[in-house]
C-alpha positions as CSV (number, residue, x, y, z in Angstrom):
1,M,-37.7,-10.5,36.6
2,R,-36.8,-7.7,34.2
3,K,-34.5,-6.0,36.7
4,M,-32.8,-9.4,37.5
5,A,-32.3,-10.1,33.8
6,L,-30.8,-6.6,33.2
7,S,-28.6,-6.9,36.3
8,F,-27.4,-10.3,35.1
9,G,-26.5,-9.0,31.7
10,I,-24.7,-6.0,33.0
11,L,-22.8,-8.2,35.5
12,L,-21.7,-10.6,32.7
13,A,-20.5,-7.7,30.6
14,I,-18.5,-6.2,33.4
15,T,-16.9,-9.4,34.6
16,T,-15.9,-10.8,31.2
17,S,-12.1,-10.5,31.1
18,Q,-9.6,-10.3,28.3
19,A,-8.5,-13.8,29.2
20,F,-11.9,-15.1,28.1
21,A,-11.6,-13.0,24.9
22,Q,-8.5,-14.7,23.8
23,A,-10.1,-18.2,24.0
24,A,-12.6,-19.4,21.5
25,L,-15.8,-17.5,22.5
26,R,-18.6,-19.9,21.6
27,N,-21.5,-18.7,23.8
28,E,-23.3,-15.4,23.9
29,V,-25.9,-14.0,26.3
30,S,-27.8,-10.8,25.3
31,I,-30.5,-8.7,26.8
32,F,-32.6,-6.3,24.7
33,G,-35.3,-3.9,25.7
34,T,-37.5,-1.3,23.9
35,W,-40.7,0.6,23.8
36,N,-42.8,-0.3,20.8
37,S,-45.8,0.6,18.8
38,L,-47.6,-2.4,17.4
39,S,-50.8,-2.6,15.4
40,G,-53.1,-5.6,14.8
41,S,-56.0,-6.5,12.7
42,G,-58.5,-9.3,12.6
43,G,-59.9,-11.4,15.4
44,T,-59.3,-9.9,18.9
45,R,-56.5,-7.5,17.9
46,D,-58.3,-4.6,16.0
47,H,-56.3,-1.9,17.8
48,D,-52.9,-0.4,18.3
49,W,-50.7,-1.2,21.3
50,D,-47.9,0.8,23.0
51,M,-45.7,-1.9,24.5
52,R,-42.6,-2.6,26.4
53,Y,-40.5,-5.5,25.0
54,L,-37.8,-7.4,26.9
55,Q,-35.8,-10.1,25.2
56,L,-33.2,-12.5,26.6
57,N,-31.2,-14.6,24.1
58,Y,-28.6,-17.3,24.3
59,A,-26.5,-18.0,21.2
60,R,-24.1,-20.9,20.5
61,Y,-21.5,-20.0,17.9
62,F,-20.3,-22.7,15.5
63,S,-17.8,-20.4,13.8
64,E,-16.9,-16.8,14.6
65,N,-19.9,-15.6,12.5
66,I,-22.6,-18.2,12.6
67,A,-24.7,-19.0,15.7
68,L,-27.9,-20.8,16.7
69,I,-30.1,-18.8,19.0
70,A,-32.7,-19.6,21.6
71,G,-34.7,-16.7,23.2
72,Y,-37.4,-15.7,25.6
73,S,-39.3,-12.4,25.1
74,T,-42.1,-10.7,27.0
75,L,-44.4,-8.0,25.7
76,S,-45.9,-5.9,28.4
77,N,-48.9,-3.8,27.3
78,M,-49.1,-0.4,28.9
79,N,-52.8,-1.2,29.7
80,D,-53.3,-4.7,31.2
81,K,-51.9,-7.5,29.1
82,N,-48.6,-9.4,29.0
83,F,-47.5,-11.9,26.4
84,D,-44.6,-14.4,26.2
85,I,-42.6,-15.6,23.2
86,L,-40.3,-18.6,23.0
87,E,-38.2,-18.8,19.8
88,V,-35.3,-20.5,18.1
89,G,-33.3,-19.3,15.1
90,A,-30.0,-18.3,13.7
91,K,-27.6,-15.3,13.6
92,F,-25.0,-14.4,11.0
93,S,-22.4,-11.8,11.7
94,M,-20.4,-10.1,9.0
95,G,-17.0,-9.1,10.2
96,N,-14.3,-9.7,12.8
97,V,-15.3,-9.7,16.5
98,R,-12.5,-7.5,17.9
99,Q,-12.5,-4.6,20.3
100,G,-13.4,-1.3,18.5
101,N,-14.9,-3.0,15.4
102,F,-18.4,-2.5,14.1
103,V,-19.9,-6.0,13.2
104,P,-23.2,-5.9,11.2
105,Y,-25.5,-9.0,11.6
106,I,-28.8,-10.4,10.6
107,E,-30.9,-12.9,12.5
108,G,-34.2,-14.7,12.2
109,A,-36.3,-16.9,14.5
110,V,-39.5,-18.8,14.6
111,G,-41.4,-19.3,17.8
112,L,-44.5,-19.7,19.8
113,F,-46.2,-16.4,20.5
114,D,-48.5,-16.8,23.5
115,F,-51.1,-14.2,22.6
116,N,-54.4,-16.1,22.2
117,G,-53.1,-19.6,22.8
118,N,-49.9,-20.5,21.0
119,D,-49.6,-18.7,17.6
120,L,-46.7,-19.5,15.3
121,G,-44.6,-16.4,14.8
122,L,-41.6,-15.1,12.9
123,R,-39.0,-12.5,13.8
124,L,-36.4,-11.0,11.4
125,G,-33.8,-8.6,12.5
126,I,-30.7,-6.6,11.6
127,G,-28.2,-4.8,13.7
128,V,-24.7,-3.6,14.2
129,S,-22.5,-4.7,17.1
130,Y,-20.0,-2.2,18.4
131,M,-17.4,-4.3,20.2
132,V,-16.6,-2.4,23.5
133,T,-14.2,-5.3,24.3
134,D,-13.3,-8.4,22.4
135,S,-16.2,-10.1,24.1
136,T,-18.8,-7.4,24.9
137,S,-20.9,-5.4,22.5
138,V,-23.6,-2.7,22.4
139,D,-25.9,-3.3,19.4
140,P,-28.5,-0.9,17.9
141,Y,-31.1,-3.3,16.5
142,F,-34.2,-3.3,14.2
143,S,-36.6,-6.3,14.1
144,Y,-39.8,-7.1,12.3
145,L,-42.3,-9.3,14.1
146,T,-45.3,-11.1,12.7
147,T,-47.6,-14.0,13.5
148,L,-48.0,-16.7,10.9
149,S,-51.1,-18.4,12.4
150,G,-54.0,-17.3,14.5
151,D,-54.9,-13.7,14.7
152,K,-52.7,-11.4,12.7
153,L,-50.0,-9.2,14.5
154,N,-47.4,-7.2,12.7
155,G,-44.9,-4.8,14.1
156,H,-41.4,-3.4,14.3
157,I,-39.0,-3.4,17.3
158,I,-36.2,-0.9,17.5
159,G,-33.8,-0.8,20.5
160,L,-30.4,-1.4,22.0
161,R,-29.0,-4.8,22.9
162,L,-26.2,-5.5,25.3
163,A,-24.3,-8.8,24.5
164,T,-21.4,-10.6,25.9
165,R,-19.5,-13.7,24.6
166,F,-17.8,-16.3,26.8
């Protein structure tokens, strides 16, 4: 699944042409992967985890800078556990989306974190998109992740996102 999602994202980035870039780019697909260190306390999570994190997002832009996002993420524990996250949120970009530009952004999402049942969770993030073309970017990204219900989980996620608009 991870290899397929990564291949799909790379294929979209490569095949997006300048013709699409000249049109109103209202959709964005992004893939993001990292290695993380998360710590938990209370309930069943009194330990630290070294995790792999894979996130696939779809965004629908309502202006050049404001989008609604829907995402699926998976946390894969280096030991023996895997967890899924479904979330919805918003993204706000600060700048012009043009080739060669750096475009800072913030985003936030709430979702169901499938750790011990379905815990309500929150993710807040900041990043900077470097526009490789008018429609494709590479984004260094920092995110804070926490559960709002159930057992407590807090952590930070740092990585690199590949995104393309169409």
